[in-house]
C-alpha positions as CSV (number, residue, x, y, z in Angstrom):
1,M,-5.2,17.5,4.8
2,F,-2.3,15.2,5.7
3,L,0.4,14.0,3.4
4,Q,0.2,10.4,2.7
5,L,2.3,7.4,1.7
6,L,5.3,6.6,-0.4
7,S,8.8,7.9,-1.3
8,Q,10.2,8.7,-4.7
9,S,13.5,9.2,-6.5
10,A,14.1,12.7,-8.1
11,S,12.8,13.2,-11.6
12,T,12.8,15.9,-14.3
13,V,9.7,18.1,-14.5
14,C,8.5,19.6,-17.8
15,C,6.0,22.3,-18.4
16,L,3.6,21.2,-21.1
17,R,1.2,22.9,-23.5
18,A,-2.3,21.3,-23.5
19,S,-1.7,20.1,-27.1
20,E,1.3,18.0,-25.9
21,L,-0.7,15.8,-23.5
22,S,-1.4,13.2,-26.1
23,T,2.3,12.3,-26.5
24,P,4.9,11.3,-23.9
25,S,7.6,13.4,-25.5
26,V,7.9,17.1,-24.6
27,K,8.8,19.7,-27.2
28,R,11.0,22.5,-26.1
29,T,9.3,25.6,-27.4
30,S,11.6,28.3,-25.9
31,R,15.0,28.7,-24.4
32,P,14.9,27.9,-20.7
33,S,15.5,30.6,-18.2
34,Q,18.7,30.6,-16.1
35,C,16.7,29.4,-13.1
36,A,15.3,26.6,-15.1
37,Q,18.7,25.6,-16.4
38,R,20.1,25.6,-12.8
39,S,17.3,23.3,-11.7
40,G,17.4,20.9,-14.6
41,V,13.9,21.9,-15.5
42,R,12.6,22.9,-19.0
43,I,9.8,25.4,-18.9
44,D,7.8,27.2,-21.5
45,Q,8.7,30.9,-21.0
46,R,5.3,32.0,-22.1
47,L,3.9,30.7,-18.9
48,E,6.4,32.7,-16.9
49,A,4.8,36.0,-17.8
50,K,2.1,36.1,-15.1
51,R,3.0,34.7,-11.7
52,L,-0.6,34.2,-10.6
53,T,-1.4,32.0,-13.6
54,K,1.4,29.5,-12.9
55,N,-0.9,27.0,-11.2
56,L,-2.9,26.7,-14.4
57,A,0.1,25.2,-16.3
58,L,0.5,21.5,-17.1
59,Y,3.5,19.7,-15.7
60,S,4.9,16.3,-16.5
61,T,7.3,14.1,-14.5
62,I,8.7,10.8,-15.8
63,R,5.5,8.9,-14.9
64,L,2.9,11.5,-14.1
65,I,1.0,14.5,-15.6
66,L,-0.1,17.2,-13.2
67,R,-2.9,19.3,-14.6
68,P,-5.6,21.7,-13.2
69,F,-8.7,20.1,-11.9
70,R,-11.9,20.3,-14.0
71,S,-15.5,20.2,-13.0
72,D,-16.0,16.9,-14.8
73,D,-13.4,15.3,-12.4
74,V,-16.1,15.1,-9.7
75,D,-17.2,11.5,-10.3
76,R,-13.7,10.1,-10.1
77,M,-12.7,12.2,-7.1
78,A,-15.9,11.3,-5.3
79,E,-15.0,7.6,-5.8
80,L,-11.5,8.3,-4.3
81,F,-12.7,10.4,-1.4
82,A,-15.1,7.6,-0.4
83,N,-12.2,5.2,-0.1
84,A,-11.1,4.7,3.5
85,D,-7.5,4.0,2.6
86,F,-7.3,7.0,0.3
87,M,-8.5,9.1,3.3
88,R,-6.3,7.5,5.9
89,F,-4.9,9.9,8.5
90,S,-7.7,12.4,7.9
91,L,-11.2,13.0,9.2
92,G,-12.3,10.0,7.2
93,P,-14.1,9.3,3.9
94,M,-16.2,11.9,2.2
95,N,-19.7,11.6,0.8
96,R,-20.6,12.9,-2.7
97,E,-21.7,16.3,-1.4
98,Q,-18.4,16.8,0.6
99,S,-16.4,15.7,-2.5
100,E,-18.2,18.3,-4.6
101,T,-17.5,21.0,-2.0
102,F,-13.8,20.1,-1.9
103,L,-13.5,20.2,-5.7
104,G,-15.5,23.4,-5.8
105,K,-13.0,25.0,-3.4
106,I,-10.1,23.9,-5.6
107,L,-11.8,25.4,-8.7
108,G,-12.4,28.6,-6.8
109,W,-8.7,28.9,-5.9
110,D,-7.8,28.4,-9.6
111,R,-10.3,31.1,-10.7
112,A,-8.8,33.5,-8.1
113,G,-5.3,32.8,-9.3
114,L,-4.3,31.1,-6.0
115,P,-2.0,28.1,-5.7
116,S,-4.1,24.9,-5.6
117,P,-3.9,21.2,-5.9
118,F,-3.2,19.5,-9.3
119,A,-5.1,16.5,-10.6
120,V,-2.5,13.7,-10.9
121,I,-2.7,11.5,-14.0
122,D,-0.8,8.3,-14.4
123,R,0.9,8.6,-17.8
124,E,0.8,4.9,-18.6
125,S,-2.9,4.2,-17.9
126,E,-4.1,7.8,-18.3
127,T,-6.0,7.4,-15.0
128,L,-6.7,10.2,-12.6
129,I,-5.1,8.7,-9.4
130,G,-5.4,11.5,-6.9
131,Y,-4.1,15.0,-6.2
132,C,-0.9,16.8,-5.3
133,G,-0.5,20.5,-4.7
134,F,-1.2,23.4,-2.5
135,L,-3.7,23.5,0.3
136,H,-4.4,26.7,2.3
137,Q,-4.2,26.0,6.0
138,E,-4.2,27.9,9.3
139,V,-1.8,26.5,11.8
140,E,-1.7,28.1,15.3
141,G,-3.2,31.3,13.9
142,R,-0.8,31.6,11.0
143,A,-1.8,31.3,7.3
144,E,0.3,28.5,5.7
145,I,0.5,26.9,2.3
146,E,0.8,23.1,2.6
147,I,2.1,20.7,0.0
148,G,-0.5,17.9,0.3
149,Y,-1.3,14.8,-1.7
150,R,-3.4,11.6,-1.8
151,F,-3.2,8.7,-4.2
152,D,-5.4,5.8,-5.2
153,P,-4.3,2.9,-3.0
154,R,-3.8,0.8,-6.2
155,F,-0.9,3.1,-7.0
156,W,0.8,2.9,-3.6
157,N,4.3,1.6,-3.2
158,R,5.5,2.9,-6.5
159,R,7.2,6.0,-5.1
160,L,4.8,8.3,-7.1
161,A,4.0,10.7,-4.2
162,T,7.5,12.1,-3.8
163,E,7.8,12.3,-7.6
164,A,4.8,14.5,-7.7
165,A,5.6,16.4,-4.5
166,R,9.1,17.3,-5.7
167,A,7.6,18.8,-8.9
168,V,5.1,20.8,-6.8
169,R,7.8,22.0,-4.4
170,D,10.0,23.2,-7.3
171,H,7.0,24.9,-8.9
172,A,6.3,26.6,-5.6
173,F,9.7,28.2,-5.3
174,R,10.8,28.5,-9.0
175,D,7.6,29.7,-10.5
176,L,5.2,31.0,-7.8
177,L,8.1,32.5,-5.8
178,L,6.5,31.4,-2.5
179,E,8.6,32.1,0.5
180,R,7.7,29.0,2.5
181,V,5.7,25.8,2.3
182,I,4.8,23.2,4.9
183,S,3.7,19.6,5.2
184,L,1.4,18.4,8.0
185,I,2.2,14.8,9.1
186,H,0.4,12.6,11.6
187,P,3.1,11.1,13.9
188,D,1.9,7.5,13.0
189,N,2.3,8.2,9.3
190,H,5.9,7.0,9.0
191,A,5.8,6.7,5.2
192,S,4.8,10.3,4.8
193,R,7.4,11.4,7.2
194,R,10.1,9.6,5.2
195,A,8.7,11.1,1.9
196,T,8.6,14.6,3.4
197,E,12.2,14.3,4.5
198,K,13.2,13.1,1.0
199,N,11.6,16.3,-0.2
200,A,14.2,18.2,1.8
201,M,11.7,19.5,4.4
202,H,12.7,19.8,8.0
203,L,10.7,19.1,11.2
204,E,9.8,22.5,12.7
205,K,7.5,21.6,15.6
206,K,4.7,19.4,16.9
207,T,1.2,20.9,17.2
208,T,-2.5,19.9,17.1
209,F,-4.3,20.3,13.8
210,K,-8.0,19.5,13.3
211,A,-7.9,17.6,16.6
212,F,-5.0,15.4,15.5
213,P,-1.4,15.5,16.9
214,T,0.6,16.8,13.9
215,F,4.2,17.3,12.9
216,V,4.8,20.5,11.0
217,F,7.6,20.1,8.4
218,S,8.7,23.2,6.5
219,L,11.0,24.5,3.8
220,S,11.8,28.1,2.8
221,R,12.7,29.3,-0.6
222,Q,16.1,30.3,0.7
223,Q,16.7,26.8,1.9
224,W,15.5,25.4,-1.5
225,L,17.9,27.8,-3.4
226,Q,20.8,26.6,-1.2
227,S,20.1,22.9,-1.7
228,P,21.4,20.8,-4.6
229,R,19.0,20.7,-7.4
230,G,17.3,17.3,-7.7
231,V,17.2,16.9,-3.9
């Protein structure tokens, strides 16, 4: 699943309790860890106890809420997956059955405690506008975790994708302790390439993925730790 569209300035990411979704303010319920202080991130330490449950947390950026998918998201996601622009630089729009299969796969990853995509909610309109998170890929025989996202075309050109992707990137290394993430970019998807580079990822190689020519961008946890926070 290829990354798509937009670029975004850095923003602070907060981990939220479910009860805090109704208000844009975020209460600080515990003292941040040293890692959280270094990264400028406030995080509820109760959610740090179990590494494999991290992807079930709720996160908020300045303009977005990232939450786990639910089964009742299927109608909205089927609407988005049927949109040709939403599915640009992919195998094409999905029908209802394919959308249900994709959502079922995400829910299965969640139940197994595996990294998975978040549902992305626009804070202002409270609309589910797409997804951003982790996709499990095999590239040239190697298992990889990709940061992938797609957004409702009505929300393009607002620099929301990088806002979400940076939150997910920091979650990958700070909370899940992943050693490496990648992004798969079609060579003609210039907007995604710029967004990926703004996410501090580096072009590693060119390959063929699902019959498409593809640039593989990557970032290691060590590189992330050595980079300035907020980049």
